[in-house]
C-alpha positions in Angstrom: 83.4 145.0 183.2 86.7 146.5 182.1 89.1 148.3 183.9 91.2 150.7 182.4 95.0 150.0 183.4 98.2 150.9 182.5 101.0 148.3 183.3 103.5 146.5 181.5 102.3 143.4 179.9 103.9 140.3 180.9 106.7 138.8 178.7 105.5 135.5 177.0 106.5 133.0 174.4 103.6 130.4 173.4 103.2 128.2 170.4 100.5 129.2 168.3 98.0 127.4 165.8 99.8 129.3 163.2 102.8 126.8 163.3 105.2 129.5 164.8 105.6 130.8 168.3 104.1 133.9 169.3 106.0 136.2 172.2 105.2 139.5 173.5 107.9 141.0 171.5 106.2 140.2 168.5 103.2 142.3 169.3 104.9 145.7 169.5 104.1 148.4 167.2 100.5 147.5 167.0 97.4 147.0 169.7 96.7 143.0 170.6 93.9 141.4 172.3 94.9 138.3 174.5 91.7 136.4 175.6 92.2 133.6 178.1 89.5 131.3 178.4 89.3 128.0 180.2 88.7 124.9 177.8 88.2 124.1 173.7 84.9 122.6 172.7 83.2 123.8 175.9 79.8 126.2 175.3 81.1 129.4 176.6 84.4 129.0 175.2 83.4 127.9 172.1 80.7 131.1 171.8 83.7 133.4 172.9 86.1 132.0 169.8 83.1 132.2 167.4 82.2 135.7 168.7 86.1 136.9 168.0 86.1 134.9 164.4 83.0 137.0 163.3 84.9 139.9 164.2 88.4 139.0 163.4 88.2 141.3 160.1 87.3 144.3 161.9 90.3 143.8 164.4 92.7 143.1 161.3 91.5 146.3 159.7 92.6 148.2 162.7 96.0 146.3 162.4 95.2 144.6 166.0 96.4 141.0 166.6 94.0 138.7 168.4 94.9 135.7 170.3 92.9 133.2 172.3 95.0 131.5 174.9 94.1 128.1 177.0 96.2 125.3 178.6 94.8 123.1 175.9 97.6 121.2 173.7 98.0 122.4 170.2 96.5 119.2 168.6 93.3 120.1 170.7 93.5 123.7 169.3 93.7 122.3 165.8 90.8 120.1 166.2 89.0 123.2 167.8 89.9 125.4 164.9 88.8 122.8 162.3 85.6 121.7 164.0 84.4 125.2 164.3 85.8 127.1 161.6 87.9 129.5 163.8 89.9 132.4 162.6 91.5 133.8 165.4 94.8 131.9 166.2 95.1 129.8 169.4 98.0 129.8 171.7 98.8 126.9 174.0 99.9 127.8 177.3 100.3 123.9 178.6 102.7 124.7 181.6 100.4 127.8 182.8 103.2 130.0 182.8 101.4 133.2 181.0 98.0 132.3 182.8 100.0 132.6 186.3 101.9 135.9 185.0 98.5 137.4 183.6 97.0 136.7 186.9 94.3 134.3 185.5 95.2 130.8 186.9 93.0 131.1 189.8 91.2 128.9 192.5 87.8 128.0 191.3 84.6 126.2 192.8 82.2 123.9 191.0 79.7 121.7 192.3 81.5 121.9 195.8 84.8 121.2 194.5 87.6 123.6 194.5 90.3 123.3 191.9 92.8 125.6 189.9 91.6 127.0 186.5 91.7 129.8 184.2 89.6 132.7 184.6 87.8 134.1 181.5 89.6 137.1 180.9 90.8 139.6 178.2 93.6 141.9 178.0 93.7 144.8 175.5 97.9 146.1 174.6 99.0 149.1 173.0 102.0 149.1 170.5 104.2 149.8 173.3 103.5 146.6 175.3 101.5 148.4 177.8 98.0 146.6 179.2 95.6 149.6 178.8 92.4 147.6 179.3 91.7 144.3 180.9 88.2 142.8 181.4 88.1 139.9 184.2 85.4 137.2 185.0 84.0 138.0 181.4 80.5 137.4 180.2 80.8 136.0 176.9 77.5 137.7 175.4 78.7 141.0 173.7 82.2 140.7 174.9 84.1 140.6 171.6 82.4 143.5 170.4 83.0 145.6 173.5 86.7 144.7 173.1 86.4 145.7 169.5 85.1 149.1 170.6 88.1 149.7 173.2 90.1 148.7 170.2 88.6 151.5 168.3 88.7 154.0 171.1 92.6 153.0 171.5 93.2 153.5 167.6 91.3 156.6 167.2 93.0 158.7 169.8 
């Protein structure tokens, strides 16, 4: 489920698997998708990254940047990309700064334990740096296709 919003995206600058830092300022001018996921090489996160990779050429055709973000290190991201042949660049938020600013660093519960972790969430940012859609507590199945449709709707208008 997504919510339509119109709020400025938080500023960030994070190291990327492309070898360069990516900042919110770099995304201006065209739409961008940021999907936050809990951890490299876990089943749901792998599926989500593979789904965005499969649709990556379609996002690129719409001049839309796509980035996956987790707290994993660049080394972990590199291994994940190589192992799964991912096309989508991954950003490392080891200090949780972007996770906190986007409100996805949350208290979670599993097997009776309470801990802090990343809530799976996706943000569609327009060329002016405004969050125009957000998806919280994402269910992975069909999610990447739903986000692609939202980008198509945004770029058609």
